[in-house]
LOFIVEX-562505 format. One line per field, with one value per residue (C-alpha): z, y, x; residue in three letters; residue number from 1. Coordinates in nm, 2 decimals, m for minus. Layout:
N
zz c(Z,...)
yy c(Y,...)
xx c(X,...)
r c(Ala,...)
k c(NUM,...)
***
This chain:
76
zz c(3.43,3.66,3.84,3.66,3.61,3.24,3.04,2.70,2.42,2.05,1.84,1.47,1.35,1.00,0.86,0.73,1.06,1.25,1.03,1.07,1.45,1.47,1.24,1.48,1.77,1.94,2.20,2.03,2.36,2.53,2.23,2.22,2.59,2.56,2.27,2.47,2.78,2.57,2.42,2.76,2.90,2.61,2.63,3.01,2.95,2.67,2.90,3.19,2.96,2.84,3.20,3.31,3.01,3.19,3.48,3.24,3.04,3.35,3.48,3.14,3.14,3.49,3.37,3.06,3.28,3.58,3.47,3.63,4.01,4.16,3.81,3.97,4.13,3.80,3.68,3.32)
yy c(33.31,33.59,33.61,33.30,33.23,33.27,33.11,33.22,32.96,32.94,32.86,32.84,33.03,33.07,33.40,33.53,33.47,33.63,33.94,33.97,33.94,34.19,34.43,34.40,34.49,34.16,34.04,33.73,33.57,33.63,33.50,33.19,33.14,33.17,32.92,32.67,32.72,32.64,32.33,32.21,32.25,32.07,31.78,31.75,31.73,31.47,31.26,31.29,31.16,30.87,30.78,30.80,30.65,30.33,30.51,30.75,30.46,30.27,30.58,30.63,30.26,30.31,30.61,30.42,30.14,30.33,30.68,30.99,31.00,31.22,31.26,31.29,31.62,31.78,32.05,31.94)
xx c(11.75,11.84,12.17,12.29,12.66,12.72,13.00,13.12,13.07,13.09,12.79,12.73,12.42,12.28,12.42,12.09,11.92,12.21,12.20,11.82,11.84,12.12,11.92,11.63,11.86,11.82,12.08,12.21,12.33,11.99,11.80,12.01,11.97,11.59,11.59,11.80,11.58,11.27,11.44,11.55,11.20,11.04,11.29,11.23,10.86,10.90,11.13,10.88,10.60,10.82,10.92,10.56,10.39,10.29,10.13,9.95,9.82,9.71,9.52,9.36,9.25,9.10,8.90,8.78,8.66,8.53,8.47,8.60,8.62,8.35,8.19,7.85,7.95,8.06,7.82,7.83)
r c(Met,Thr,Asn,Ala,Val,Arg,Arg,Ala,Thr,Asn,Val,Thr,Ile,Asp,Gln,Thr,Leu,Leu,Asp,Glu,Ala,Lys,Gly,Leu,Gly,Leu,Asn,Ile,Ser,Arg,Ala,Ala,Glu,Thr,Gly,Ile,Glu,Thr,Ala,Val,Arg,Ala,Glu,Lys,Glu,Arg,Leu,Trp,Gln,Val,Glu,Asn,Ala,Glu,Ala,Ile,Ala,Ser,Tyr,Asn,Arg,Tyr,Ile,Asp,Glu,Asn,Gly,Leu,Pro,Leu,Ala,Glu,Tyr,Arg,Pro,Phe)
k c(1,2,3,4,5,6,7,8,9,10,11,12,13,14,15,16,17,18,19,20,21,22,23,24,25,26,27,28,29,30,31,32,33,34,35,36,37,38,39,40,41,42,43,44,45,46,47,48,49,50,51,52,53,54,55,56,57,58,59,60,61,62,63,64,65,66,67,68,69,70,71,72,73,74,75,76)
***
């Protein structure tokens, strides 16, 4: 996230992990932000899949019953 408004917060982190990260010269705030961004992205994807499960299942049934659209034009 570039040019994002940042807000200070408190987090609890395993001491060994924190010491190791500091020893490697990592920016703890940036590392936490990256981890949270990854978790948010994964949760959004999971929720999308849950919300669209019926449509995905319907499309998969269609493919099972009718084959892939334009399959005759595929080179393999």
